[in-house]
mmJSON file of the N, C-alpha and C atoms, coordinates in Angstrom:
{"data_MODEL":{"atom_site":{
"group_PDB":["ATOM","ATOM","ATOM","ATOM","ATOM","ATOM","ATOM","ATOM","ATOM","ATOM","ATOM","ATOM","ATOM","ATOM","ATOM","ATOM","ATOM","ATOM","ATOM","ATOM","ATOM","ATOM","ATOM","ATOM","ATOM","ATOM","ATOM","ATOM","ATOM","ATOM","ATOM","ATOM","ATOM","ATOM","ATOM","ATOM","ATOM","ATOM","ATOM","ATOM","ATOM","ATOM","ATOM","ATOM","ATOM","ATOM","ATOM","ATOM","ATOM","ATOM","ATOM","ATOM","ATOM","ATOM","ATOM","ATOM","ATOM","ATOM","ATOM","ATOM","ATOM","ATOM","ATOM","ATOM","ATOM","ATOM","ATOM","ATOM","ATOM","ATOM","ATOM","ATOM","ATOM","ATOM","ATOM","ATOM","ATOM","ATOM","ATOM","ATOM","ATOM","ATOM","ATOM","ATOM","ATOM","ATOM","ATOM","ATOM","ATOM","ATOM","ATOM","ATOM","ATOM","ATOM","ATOM","ATOM","ATOM","ATOM","ATOM","ATOM","ATOM","ATOM","ATOM","ATOM","ATOM","ATOM","ATOM","ATOM","ATOM","ATOM","ATOM","ATOM","ATOM","ATOM","ATOM","ATOM","ATOM","ATOM","ATOM","ATOM","ATOM","ATOM","ATOM","ATOM","ATOM","ATOM","ATOM","ATOM","ATOM","ATOM","ATOM","ATOM","ATOM","ATOM","ATOM","ATOM","ATOM","ATOM","ATOM","ATOM","ATOM","ATOM","ATOM","ATOM","ATOM","ATOM","ATOM","ATOM","ATOM","ATOM","ATOM","ATOM","ATOM","ATOM","ATOM","ATOM","ATOM","ATOM","ATOM","ATOM","ATOM","ATOM","ATOM","ATOM","ATOM","ATOM","ATOM","ATOM","ATOM","ATOM","ATOM","ATOM","ATOM","ATOM","ATOM","ATOM","ATOM","ATOM","ATOM","ATOM","ATOM","ATOM","ATOM","ATOM","ATOM","ATOM","ATOM","ATOM","ATOM","ATOM","ATOM","ATOM","ATOM","ATOM","ATOM","ATOM","ATOM","ATOM","ATOM","ATOM","ATOM","ATOM","ATOM","ATOM","ATOM","ATOM","ATOM","ATOM","ATOM","ATOM","ATOM","ATOM","ATOM","ATOM","ATOM","ATOM","ATOM","ATOM","ATOM","ATOM","ATOM","ATOM","ATOM","ATOM","ATOM"],
"id":[1,2,3,4,5,6,7,8,9,10,11,12,13,14,15,16,17,18,19,20,21,22,23,24,25,26,27,28,29,30,31,32,33,34,35,36,37,38,39,40,41,42,43,44,45,46,47,48,49,50,51,52,53,54,55,56,57,58,59,60,61,62,63,64,65,66,67,68,69,70,71,72,73,74,75,76,77,78,79,80,81,82,83,84,85,86,87,88,89,90,91,92,93,94,95,96,97,98,99,100,101,102,103,104,105,106,107,108,109,110,111,112,113,114,115,116,117,118,119,120,121,122,123,124,125,126,127,128,129,130,131,132,133,134,135,136,137,138,139,140,141,142,143,144,145,146,147,148,149,150,151,152,153,154,155,156,157,158,159,160,161,162,163,164,165,166,167,168,169,170,171,172,173,174,175,176,177,178,179,180,181,182,183,184,185,186,187,188,189,190,191,192,193,194,195,196,197,198,199,200,201,202,203,204,205,206,207,208,209,210,211,212,213,214,215,216,217,218,219,220,221,222,223,224,225],
"type_symbol":["N","C","C","N","C","C","N","C","C","N","C","C","N","C","C","N","C","C","N","C","C","N","C","C","N","C","C","N","C","C","N","C","C","N","C","C","N","C","C","N","C","C","N","C","C","N","C","C","N","C","C","N","C","C","N","C","C","N","C","C","N","C","C","N","C","C","N","C","C","N","C","C","N","C","C","N","C","C","N","C","C","N","C","C","N","C","C","N","C","C","N","C","C","N","C","C","N","C","C","N","C","C","N","C","C","N","C","C","N","C","C","N","C","C","N","C","C","N","C","C","N","C","C","N","C","C","N","C","C","N","C","C","N","C","C","N","C","C","N","C","C","N","C","C","N","C","C","N","C","C","N","C","C","N","C","C","N","C","C","N","C","C","N","C","C","N","C","C","N","C","C","N","C","C","N","C","C","N","C","C","N","C","C","N","C","C","N","C","C","N","C","C","N","C","C","N","C","C","N","C","C","N","C","C","N","C","C","N","C","C","N","C","C","N","C","C","N","C","C","N","C","C","N","C","C"],
"label_atom_id":["N","CA","C","N","CA","C","N","CA","C","N","CA","C","N","CA","C","N","CA","C","N","CA","C","N","CA","C","N","CA","C","N","CA","C","N","CA","C","N","CA","C","N","CA","C","N","CA","C","N","CA","C","N","CA","C","N","CA","C","N","CA","C","N","CA","C","N","CA","C","N","CA","C","N","CA","C","N","CA","C","N","CA","C","N","CA","C","N","CA","C","N","CA","C","N","CA","C","N","CA","C","N","CA","C","N","CA","C","N","CA","C","N","CA","C","N","CA","C","N","CA","C","N","CA","C","N","CA","C","N","CA","C","N","CA","C","N","CA","C","N","CA","C","N","CA","C","N","CA","C","N","CA","C","N","CA","C","N","CA","C","N","CA","C","N","CA","C","N","CA","C","N","CA","C","N","CA","C","N","CA","C","N","CA","C","N","CA","C","N","CA","C","N","CA","C","N","CA","C","N","CA","C","N","CA","C","N","CA","C","N","CA","C","N","CA","C","N","CA","C","N","CA","C","N","CA","C","N","CA","C","N","CA","C","N","CA","C","N","CA","C","N","CA","C","N","CA","C","N","CA","C","N","CA","C","N","CA","C","N","CA","C"],
"label_alt_id":[null,null,null,null,null,null,null,null,null,null,null,null,null,null,null,null,null,null,null,null,null,null,null,null,null,null,null,null,null,null,null,null,null,null,null,null,null,null,null,null,null,null,null,null,null,null,null,null,null,null,null,null,null,null,null,null,null,null,null,null,null,null,null,null,null,null,null,null,null,null,null,null,null,null,null,null,null,null,null,null,null,null,null,null,null,null,null,null,null,null,null,null,null,null,null,null,null,null,null,null,null,null,null,null,null,null,null,null,null,null,null,null,null,null,null,null,null,null,null,null,null,null,null,null,null,null,null,null,null,null,null,null,null,null,null,null,null,null,null,null,null,null,null,null,null,null,null,null,null,null,null,null,null,null,null,null,null,null,null,null,null,null,null,null,null,null,null,null,null,null,null,null,null,null,null,null,null,null,null,null,null,null,null,null,null,null,null,null,null,null,null,null,null,null,null,null,null,null,null,null,null,null,null,null,null,null,null,null,null,null,null,null,null,null,null,null,null,null,null,null,null,null,null,null,null],
"label_comp_id":["MET","MET","MET","ALA","ALA","ALA","GLY","GLY","GLY","CYS","CYS","CYS","PHE","PHE","PHE","LYS","LYS","LYS","GLU","GLU","GLU","ASP","ASP","ASP","GLU","GLU","GLU","PRO","PRO","PRO","LYS","LYS","LYS","ALA","ALA","ALA","ILE","ILE","ILE","ILE","ILE","ILE","ALA","ALA","ALA","GLU","GLU","GLU","LYS","LYS","LYS","ASP","ASP","ASP","LEU","LEU","LEU","GLN","GLN","GLN","THR","THR","THR","PHE","PHE","PHE","ALA","ALA","ALA","THR","THR","THR","PRO","PRO","PRO","GLU","GLU","GLU","GLY","GLY","GLY","SER","SER","SER","GLU","GLU","GLU","SER","SER","SER","PHE","PHE","PHE","ILE","ILE","ILE","ILE","ILE","ILE","GLN","GLN","GLN","LYS","LYS","LYS","GLY","GLY","GLY","GLU","GLU","GLU","VAL","VAL","VAL","CYS","CYS","CYS","THR","THR","THR","ALA","ALA","ALA","GLY","GLY","GLY","LYS","LYS","LYS","LYS","LYS","LYS","LYS","LYS","LYS","ILE","ILE","ILE","GLU","GLU","GLU","LYS","LYS","LYS","GLN","GLN","GLN","TYR","TYR","TYR","GLN","GLN","GLN","TYR","TYR","TYR","MET","MET","MET","GLU","GLU","GLU","VAL","VAL","VAL","VAL","VAL","VAL","CYS","CYS","CYS","PRO","PRO","PRO","GLY","GLY","GLY","LYS","LYS","LYS","GLY","GLY","GLY","HIS","HIS","HIS","ALA","ALA","ALA","TRP","TRP","TRP","VAL","VAL","VAL","ILE","ILE","ILE","THR","THR","THR","GLY","GLY","GLY","ASP","ASP","ASP","PRO","PRO","PRO","TYR","TYR","TYR","ARG","ARG","ARG","TYR","TYR","TYR","MET","MET","MET","GLN","GLN","GLN"],
"label_asym_id":["A","A","A","A","A","A","A","A","A","A","A","A","A","A","A","A","A","A","A","A","A","A","A","A","A","A","A","A","A","A","A","A","A","A","A","A","A","A","A","A","A","A","A","A","A","A","A","A","A","A","A","A","A","A","A","A","A","A","A","A","A","A","A","A","A","A","A","A","A","A","A","A","A","A","A","A","A","A","A","A","A","A","A","A","A","A","A","A","A","A","A","A","A","A","A","A","A","A","A","A","A","A","A","A","A","A","A","A","A","A","A","A","A","A","A","A","A","A","A","A","A","A","A","A","A","A","A","A","A","A","A","A","A","A","A","A","A","A","A","A","A","A","A","A","A","A","A","A","A","A","A","A","A","A","A","A","A","A","A","A","A","A","A","A","A","A","A","A","A","A","A","A","A","A","A","A","A","A","A","A","A","A","A","A","A","A","A","A","A","A","A","A","A","A","A","A","A","A","A","A","A","A","A","A","A","A","A","A","A","A","A","A","A","A","A","A","A","A","A","A","A","A","A","A","A"],
"label_entity_id":["1","1","1","1","1","1","1","1","1","1","1","1","1","1","1","1","1","1","1","1","1","1","1","1","1","1","1","1","1","1","1","1","1","1","1","1","1","1","1","1","1","1","1","1","1","1","1","1","1","1","1","1","1","1","1","1","1","1","1","1","1","1","1","1","1","1","1","1","1","1","1","1","1","1","1","1","1","1","1","1","1","1","1","1","1","1","1","1","1","1","1","1","1","1","1","1","1","1","1","1","1","1","1","1","1","1","1","1","1","1","1","1","1","1","1","1","1","1","1","1","1","1","1","1","1","1","1","1","1","1","1","1","1","1","1","1","1","1","1","1","1","1","1","1","1","1","1","1","1","1","1","1","1","1","1","1","1","1","1","1","1","1","1","1","1","1","1","1","1","1","1","1","1","1","1","1","1","1","1","1","1","1","1","1","1","1","1","1","1","1","1","1","1","1","1","1","1","1","1","1","1","1","1","1","1","1","1","1","1","1","1","1","1","1","1","1","1","1","1","1","1","1","1","1","1"],
"label_seq_id":[1,1,1,2,2,2,3,3,3,4,4,4,5,5,5,6,6,6,7,7,7,8,8,8,9,9,9,10,10,10,11,11,11,12,12,12,13,13,13,14,14,14,15,15,15,16,16,16,17,17,17,18,18,18,19,19,19,20,20,20,21,21,21,22,22,22,23,23,23,24,24,24,25,25,25,26,26,26,27,27,27,28,28,28,29,29,29,30,30,30,31,31,31,32,32,32,33,33,33,34,34,34,35,35,35,36,36,36,37,37,37,38,38,38,39,39,39,40,40,40,41,41,41,42,42,42,43,43,43,44,44,44,45,45,45,46,46,46,47,47,47,48,48,48,49,49,49,50,50,50,51,51,51,52,52,52,53,53,53,54,54,54,55,55,55,56,56,56,57,57,57,58,58,58,59,59,59,60,60,60,61,61,61,62,62,62,63,63,63,64,64,64,65,65,65,66,66,66,67,67,67,68,68,68,69,69,69,70,70,70,71,71,71,72,72,72,73,73,73,74,74,74,75,75,75],
"pdbx_PDB_ins_code":[null,null,null,null,null,null,null,null,null,null,null,null,null,null,null,null,null,null,null,null,null,null,null,null,null,null,null,null,null,null,null,null,null,null,null,null,null,null,null,null,null,null,null,null,null,null,null,null,null,null,null,null,null,null,null,null,null,null,null,null,null,null,null,null,null,null,null,null,null,null,null,null,null,null,null,null,null,null,null,null,null,null,null,null,null,null,null,null,null,null,null,null,null,null,null,null,null,null,null,null,null,null,null,null,null,null,null,null,null,null,null,null,null,null,null,null,null,null,null,null,null,null,null,null,null,null,null,null,null,null,null,null,null,null,null,null,null,null,null,null,null,null,null,null,null,null,null,null,null,null,null,null,null,null,null,null,null,null,null,null,null,null,null,null,null,null,null,null,null,null,null,null,null,null,null,null,null,null,null,null,null,null,null,null,null,null,null,null,null,null,null,null,null,null,null,null,null,null,null,null,null,null,null,null,null,null,null,null,null,null,null,null,null,null,null,null,null,null,null,null,null,null,null,null,null],
"Cartn_x":[0.846,0.0,0.893,0.693,1.483,1.04,1.963,1.65,2.16,1.761,2.214,3.086,4.029,4.947,4.772,4.593,4.428,5.386,5.826,6.623,5.896,5.763,5.12,6.085,5.759,6.555,6.37,7.438,7.298,6.394,5.583,4.688,4.731,4.4,4.31,2.921,2.884,1.607,1.562,0.359,0.172,-0.786,-0.416,-1.239,-2.451,-3.626,-4.851,-5.167,-4.481,-4.492,-3.21,-2.887,-1.67,-1.714,-0.627,-0.554,0.545,0.234,1.243,1.973,3.293,4.068,4.654,5.147,5.696,7.09,7.972,9.349,9.401,8.523,8.386,6.895,6.482,5.067,4.7,3.637,3.17,4.195,5.106,6.15,5.833,6.859,6.688,6.471,5.846,5.583,6.898,6.922,8.141,8.001,7.311,7.125,5.753,5.388,4.104,4.353,3.571,3.536,2.449,2.83,1.892,0.932,-0.285,-1.275,-0.643,-0.782,-0.235,1.196,1.865,3.246,3.287,4.294,4.462,5.597,5.344,6.344,6.319,7.348,7.39,6.913,5.99,5.552,6.639,7.102,8.143,7.619,8.518,8.145,7.523,7.672,7.245,5.893,5.091,3.83,3.776,3.239,3.069,1.573,1.031,-0.396,-0.582,-1.069,-1.383,-2.789,-3.023,-4.319,-4.543,-3.515,-3.522,-2.522,-2.778,-1.856,-0.97,0.326,1.29,1.979,2.262,2.993,4.22,5.332,6.58,6.494,7.017,7.111,8.494,8.928,10.172,9.832,10.09,9.731,10.996,11.124,12.302,12.528,13.735,14.098,13.631,12.839,12.318,12.789,12.883,13.385,12.34,12.655,11.882,10.961,9.718,8.763,7.661,6.649,5.504,4.214,3.218,1.886,0.887,-0.26,-1.315,-2.048,-2.159,-2.884,-4.329,-4.832,-6.191,-6.224,-5.064,-4.992,-5.293,-5.64,-6.046,-4.878,-4.492,-3.523,-4.024,-3.48,-3.845,-2.59,-2.641,-1.527,-1.597,-0.448,-0.39,-0.294,-0.907,-0.885,0.363],
"Cartn_y":[-1.175,0.0,1.24,2.102,3.324,4.307,5.127,6.122,7.477,8.49,9.846,10.278,11.136,11.629,13.136,13.659,15.097,15.56,16.804,17.412,18.653,18.78,19.928,20.527,21.706,22.336,21.584,21.409,20.723,21.498,20.773,21.348,20.453,21.022,20.222,19.599,18.352,17.682,17.225,17.079,16.546,15.362,14.263,13.049,13.224,12.925,13.011,11.694,10.625,9.348,8.636,7.521,6.797,6.398,6.676,6.382,5.372,4.374,3.425,4.044,3.958,4.41,3.198,3.436,2.368,2.754,1.77,2.009,2.511,2.001,2.424,2.432,3.165,3.077,1.623,1.169,-0.216,-1.212,-0.739,-1.597,-2.057,-2.535,-3.057,-1.913,-2.259,-1.272,-0.766,0.512,1.115,1.463,2.547,2.949,3.585,3.852,4.489,5.962,6.831,8.233,8.318,8.702,8.754,9.938,9.763,10.842,12.088,13.224,14.485,14.75,13.757,13.919,14.751,15.605,16.47,15.945,15.854,15.435,16.43,16.378,17.207,16.397,16.963,16.321,16.553,15.482,15.602,16.221,16.41,16.999,15.983,14.693,13.667,13.064,12.848,12.119,11.122,9.952,8.93,8.66,8.74,8.504,7.234,6.201,4.92,4.56,3.271,2.862,3.574,3.561,4.338,5.455,6.607,7.727,7.777,7.915,7.952,9.301,9.769,11.007,10.709,11.264,11.127,11.953,11.42,12.168,11.967,12.953,12.857,13.226,12.292,12.496,12.553,13.571,13.701,12.449,11.94,10.775,9.452,9.486,8.248,8.056,9.142,9.053,9.276,8.747,8.937,7.749,8.023,6.946,7.513,6.707,7.091,6.815,7.713,7.499,7.495,6.893,6.895,8.226,8.903,10.166,9.909,10.738,10.553,9.939,9.441,8.984,10.179,9.928,11.026,11.888,12.841,13.86,15.167,16.258,17.551,18.394,19.319,20.245,21.318,21.705,22.751,24.106,25.096,26.462,27.176],
"Cartn_z":[0.0,0.0,0.0,-0.937,-1.033,0.036,0.468,1.472,1.049,1.753,1.498,2.656,2.377,3.382,3.467,4.678,4.877,5.959,5.869,6.923,7.418,8.727,9.356,10.364,10.847,11.886,13.204,13.985,15.273,16.226,16.974,17.963,19.193,20.333,21.547,21.626,22.085,22.321,23.77,24.294,25.638,25.535,26.176,26.136,27.044,26.52,27.311,28.003,27.633,28.344,27.944,28.577,28.224,26.752,26.018,24.59,24.306,23.531,23.064,21.877,21.872,20.723,20.016,18.816,17.987,17.504,17.411,16.982,15.54,14.707,13.312,12.997,11.954,11.58,11.295,11.9,11.779,12.311,13.179,13.733,15.137,15.814,17.169,18.164,19.296,20.336,20.905,21.271,21.783,23.269,23.592,24.99,25.151,26.387,26.708,27.02,26.407,26.804,27.869,29.075,30.192,30.054,30.56,30.57,31.181,30.508,30.989,30.559,30.001,29.557,28.278,28.18,27.015,26.153,24.852,23.871,22.718,21.905,20.71,19.528,18.776,17.541,16.509,15.897,14.887,13.607,12.663,11.381,10.438,10.736,9.788,10.141,9.1,9.221,8.079,8.347,7.323,7.22,6.038,5.839,5.022,5.684,5.044,5.509,5.746,6.291,7.621,8.478,9.714,9.508,10.079,9.943,11.172,10.964,12.051,12.097,13.315,13.514,14.363,13.964,14.704,15.987,17.097,18.353,18.957,19.733,20.489,21.925,22.848,24.249,25.103,25.958,26.808,27.659,27.614,28.407,27.844,26.787,26.201,24.77,24.014,22.659,21.587,20.416,19.187,18.971,18.543,18.248,17.359,17.129,16.304,17.067,16.92,17.479,16.331,16.567,15.56,15.64,14.501,14.439,14.851,15.732,16.223,17.607,18.09,19.475,20.381,21.642,22.529,23.019,22.199,22.57,21.98,22.473,21.898,21.763,20.825,20.636,21.703,22.225,23.24,22.558,23.158,22.612,23.036],
"occupancy":[1.0,1.0,1.0,1.0,1.0,1.0,1.0,1.0,1.0,1.0,1.0,1.0,1.0,1.0,1.0,1.0,1.0,1.0,1.0,1.0,1.0,1.0,1.0,1.0,1.0,1.0,1.0,1.0,1.0,1.0,1.0,1.0,1.0,1.0,1.0,1.0,1.0,1.0,1.0,1.0,1.0,1.0,1.0,1.0,1.0,1.0,1.0,1.0,1.0,1.0,1.0,1.0,1.0,1.0,1.0,1.0,1.0,1.0,1.0,1.0,1.0,1.0,1.0,1.0,1.0,1.0,1.0,1.0,1.0,1.0,1.0,1.0,1.0,1.0,1.0,1.0,1.0,1.0,1.0,1.0,1.0,1.0,1.0,1.0,1.0,1.0,1.0,1.0,1.0,1.0,1.0,1.0,1.0,1.0,1.0,1.0,1.0,1.0,1.0,1.0,1.0,1.0,1.0,1.0,1.0,1.0,1.0,1.0,1.0,1.0,1.0,1.0,1.0,1.0,1.0,1.0,1.0,1.0,1.0,1.0,1.0,1.0,1.0,1.0,1.0,1.0,1.0,1.0,1.0,1.0,1.0,1.0,1.0,1.0,1.0,1.0,1.0,1.0,1.0,1.0,1.0,1.0,1.0,1.0,1.0,1.0,1.0,1.0,1.0,1.0,1.0,1.0,1.0,1.0,1.0,1.0,1.0,1.0,1.0,1.0,1.0,1.0,1.0,1.0,1.0,1.0,1.0,1.0,1.0,1.0,1.0,1.0,1.0,1.0,1.0,1.0,1.0,1.0,1.0,1.0,1.0,1.0,1.0,1.0,1.0,1.0,1.0,1.0,1.0,1.0,1.0,1.0,1.0,1.0,1.0,1.0,1.0,1.0,1.0,1.0,1.0,1.0,1.0,1.0,1.0,1.0,1.0,1.0,1.0,1.0,1.0,1.0,1.0,1.0,1.0,1.0,1.0,1.0,1.0,1.0,1.0,1.0,1.0,1.0,1.0],
"B_iso_or_equiv":[0.0,0.0,0.0,0.0,0.0,0.0,0.0,0.0,0.0,0.0,0.0,0.0,0.0,0.0,0.0,0.0,0.0,0.0,0.0,0.0,0.0,0.0,0.0,0.0,0.0,0.0,0.0,0.0,0.0,0.0,0.0,0.0,0.0,0.0,0.0,0.0,0.0,0.0,0.0,0.0,0.0,0.0,0.0,0.0,0.0,0.0,0.0,0.0,0.0,0.0,0.0,0.0,0.0,0.0,0.0,0.0,0.0,0.0,0.0,0.0,0.0,0.0,0.0,0.0,0.0,0.0,0.0,0.0,0.0,0.0,0.0,0.0,0.0,0.0,0.0,0.0,0.0,0.0,0.0,0.0,0.0,0.0,0.0,0.0,0.0,0.0,0.0,0.0,0.0,0.0,0.0,0.0,0.0,0.0,0.0,0.0,0.0,0.0,0.0,0.0,0.0,0.0,0.0,0.0,0.0,0.0,0.0,0.0,0.0,0.0,0.0,0.0,0.0,0.0,0.0,0.0,0.0,0.0,0.0,0.0,0.0,0.0,0.0,0.0,0.0,0.0,0.0,0.0,0.0,0.0,0.0,0.0,0.0,0.0,0.0,0.0,0.0,0.0,0.0,0.0,0.0,0.0,0.0,0.0,0.0,0.0,0.0,0.0,0.0,0.0,0.0,0.0,0.0,0.0,0.0,0.0,0.0,0.0,0.0,0.0,0.0,0.0,0.0,0.0,0.0,0.0,0.0,0.0,0.0,0.0,0.0,0.0,0.0,0.0,0.0,0.0,0.0,0.0,0.0,0.0,0.0,0.0,0.0,0.0,0.0,0.0,0.0,0.0,0.0,0.0,0.0,0.0,0.0,0.0,0.0,0.0,0.0,0.0,0.0,0.0,0.0,0.0,0.0,0.0,0.0,0.0,0.0,0.0,0.0,0.0,0.0,0.0,0.0,0.0,0.0,0.0,0.0,0.0,0.0,0.0,0.0,0.0,0.0,0.0,0.0],
"pdbx_formal_charge":[null,null,null,null,null,null,null,null,null,null,null,null,null,null,null,null,null,null,null,null,null,null,null,null,null,null,null,null,null,null,null,null,null,null,null,null,null,null,null,null,null,null,null,null,null,null,null,null,null,null,null,null,null,null,null,null,null,null,null,null,null,null,null,null,null,null,null,null,null,null,null,null,null,null,null,null,null,null,null,null,null,null,null,null,null,null,null,null,null,null,null,null,null,null,null,null,null,null,null,null,null,null,null,null,null,null,null,null,null,null,null,null,null,null,null,null,null,null,null,null,null,null,null,null,null,null,null,null,null,null,null,null,null,null,null,null,null,null,null,null,null,null,null,null,null,null,null,null,null,null,null,null,null,null,null,null,null,null,null,null,null,null,null,null,null,null,null,null,null,null,null,null,null,null,null,null,null,null,null,null,null,null,null,null,null,null,null,null,null,null,null,null,null,null,null,null,null,null,null,null,null,null,null,null,null,null,null,null,null,null,null,null,null,null,null,null,null,null,null,null,null,null,null,null,null],
"auth_seq_id":[1,1,1,2,2,2,3,3,3,4,4,4,5,5,5,6,6,6,7,7,7,8,8,8,9,9,9,10,10,10,11,11,11,12,12,12,13,13,13,14,14,14,15,15,15,16,16,16,17,17,17,18,18,18,19,19,19,20,20,20,21,21,21,22,22,22,23,23,23,24,24,24,25,25,25,26,26,26,27,27,27,28,28,28,29,29,29,30,30,30,31,31,31,32,32,32,33,33,33,34,34,34,35,35,35,36,36,36,37,37,37,38,38,38,39,39,39,40,40,40,41,41,41,42,42,42,43,43,43,44,44,44,45,45,45,46,46,46,47,47,47,48,48,48,49,49,49,50,50,50,51,51,51,52,52,52,53,53,53,54,54,54,55,55,55,56,56,56,57,57,57,58,58,58,59,59,59,60,60,60,61,61,61,62,62,62,63,63,63,64,64,64,65,65,65,66,66,66,67,67,67,68,68,68,69,69,69,70,70,70,71,71,71,72,72,72,73,73,73,74,74,74,75,75,75],
"auth_comp_id":["MET","MET","MET","ALA","ALA","ALA","GLY","GLY","GLY","CYS","CYS","CYS","PHE","PHE","PHE","LYS","LYS","LYS","GLU","GLU","GLU","ASP","ASP","ASP","GLU","GLU","GLU","PRO","PRO","PRO","LYS","LYS","LYS","ALA","ALA","ALA","ILE","ILE","ILE","ILE","ILE","ILE","ALA","ALA","ALA","GLU","GLU","GLU","LYS","LYS","LYS","ASP","ASP","ASP","LEU","LEU","LEU","GLN","GLN","GLN","THR","THR","THR","PHE","PHE","PHE","ALA","ALA","ALA","THR","THR","THR","PRO","PRO","PRO","GLU","GLU","GLU","GLY","GLY","GLY","SER","SER","SER","GLU","GLU","GLU","SER","SER","SER","PHE","PHE","PHE","ILE","ILE","ILE","ILE","ILE","ILE","GLN","GLN","GLN","LYS","LYS","LYS","GLY","GLY","GLY","GLU","GLU","GLU","VAL","VAL","VAL","CYS","CYS","CYS","THR","THR","THR","ALA","ALA","ALA","GLY","GLY","GLY","LYS","LYS","LYS","LYS","LYS","LYS","LYS","LYS","LYS","ILE","ILE","ILE","GLU","GLU","GLU","LYS","LYS","LYS","GLN","GLN","GLN","TYR","TYR","TYR","GLN","GLN","GLN","TYR","TYR","TYR","MET","MET","MET","GLU","GLU","GLU","VAL","VAL","VAL","VAL","VAL","VAL","CYS","CYS","CYS","PRO","PRO","PRO","GLY","GLY","GLY","LYS","LYS","LYS","GLY","GLY","GLY","HIS","HIS","HIS","ALA","ALA","ALA","TRP","TRP","TRP","VAL","VAL","VAL","ILE","ILE","ILE","THR","THR","THR","GLY","GLY","GLY","ASP","ASP","ASP","PRO","PRO","PRO","TYR","TYR","TYR","ARG","ARG","ARG","TYR","TYR","TYR","MET","MET","MET","GLN","GLN","GLN"],
"auth_asym_id":["A","A","A","A","A","A","A","A","A","A","A","A","A","A","A","A","A","A","A","A","A","A","A","A","A","A","A","A","A","A","A","A","A","A","A","A","A","A","A","A","A","A","A","A","A","A","A","A","A","A","A","A","A","A","A","A","A","A","A","A","A","A","A","A","A","A","A","A","A","A","A","A","A","A","A","A","A","A","A","A","A","A","A","A","A","A","A","A","A","A","A","A","A","A","A","A","A","A","A","A","A","A","A","A","A","A","A","A","A","A","A","A","A","A","A","A","A","A","A","A","A","A","A","A","A","A","A","A","A","A","A","A","A","A","A","A","A","A","A","A","A","A","A","A","A","A","A","A","A","A","A","A","A","A","A","A","A","A","A","A","A","A","A","A","A","A","A","A","A","A","A","A","A","A","A","A","A","A","A","A","A","A","A","A","A","A","A","A","A","A","A","A","A","A","A","A","A","A","A","A","A","A","A","A","A","A","A","A","A","A","A","A","A","A","A","A","A","A","A","A","A","A","A","A","A"],
"auth_atom_id":["N","CA","C","N","CA","C","N","CA","C","N","CA","C","N","CA","C","N","CA","C","N","CA","C","N","CA","C","N","CA","C","N","CA","C","N","CA","C","N","CA","C","N","CA","C","N","CA","C","N","CA","C","N","CA","C","N","CA","C","N","CA","C","N","CA","C","N","CA","C","N","CA","C","N","CA","C","N","CA","C","N","CA","C","N","CA","C","N","CA","C","N","CA","C","N","CA","C","N","CA","C","N","CA","C","N","CA","C","N","CA","C","N","CA","C","N","CA","C","N","CA","C","N","CA","C","N","CA","C","N","CA","C","N","CA","C","N","CA","C","N","CA","C","N","CA","C","N","CA","C","N","CA","C","N","CA","C","N","CA","C","N","CA","C","N","CA","C","N","CA","C","N","CA","C","N","CA","C","N","CA","C","N","CA","C","N","CA","C","N","CA","C","N","CA","C","N","CA","C","N","CA","C","N","CA","C","N","CA","C","N","CA","C","N","CA","C","N","CA","C","N","CA","C","N","CA","C","N","CA","C","N","CA","C","N","CA","C","N","CA","C","N","CA","C","N","CA","C","N","CA","C","N","CA","C","N","CA","C","N","CA","C"],
"pdbx_PDB_model_num":[1,1,1,1,1,1,1,1,1,1,1,1,1,1,1,1,1,1,1,1,1,1,1,1,1,1,1,1,1,1,1,1,1,1,1,1,1,1,1,1,1,1,1,1,1,1,1,1,1,1,1,1,1,1,1,1,1,1,1,1,1,1,1,1,1,1,1,1,1,1,1,1,1,1,1,1,1,1,1,1,1,1,1,1,1,1,1,1,1,1,1,1,1,1,1,1,1,1,1,1,1,1,1,1,1,1,1,1,1,1,1,1,1,1,1,1,1,1,1,1,1,1,1,1,1,1,1,1,1,1,1,1,1,1,1,1,1,1,1,1,1,1,1,1,1,1,1,1,1,1,1,1,1,1,1,1,1,1,1,1,1,1,1,1,1,1,1,1,1,1,1,1,1,1,1,1,1,1,1,1,1,1,1,1,1,1,1,1,1,1,1,1,1,1,1,1,1,1,1,1,1,1,1,1,1,1,1,1,1,1,1,1,1,1,1,1,1,1,1,1,1,1,1,1,1]
}}}
């Protein structure tokens, strides 16, 4: 299945509940972003059957979350 690649400006996100991250899009599980934890949304997004967004979390590293998971962008 072909996908699209987009780059956006980095933004901070805050988890509204515990979020599972993935090492790669559609890859193995990586770590949990705890409810209330703040991470930086990366510049990369992958749009396939599920849409994935890159995140970087302090002390945890780089991973991917499914777009639409319960997080919100911080103002």
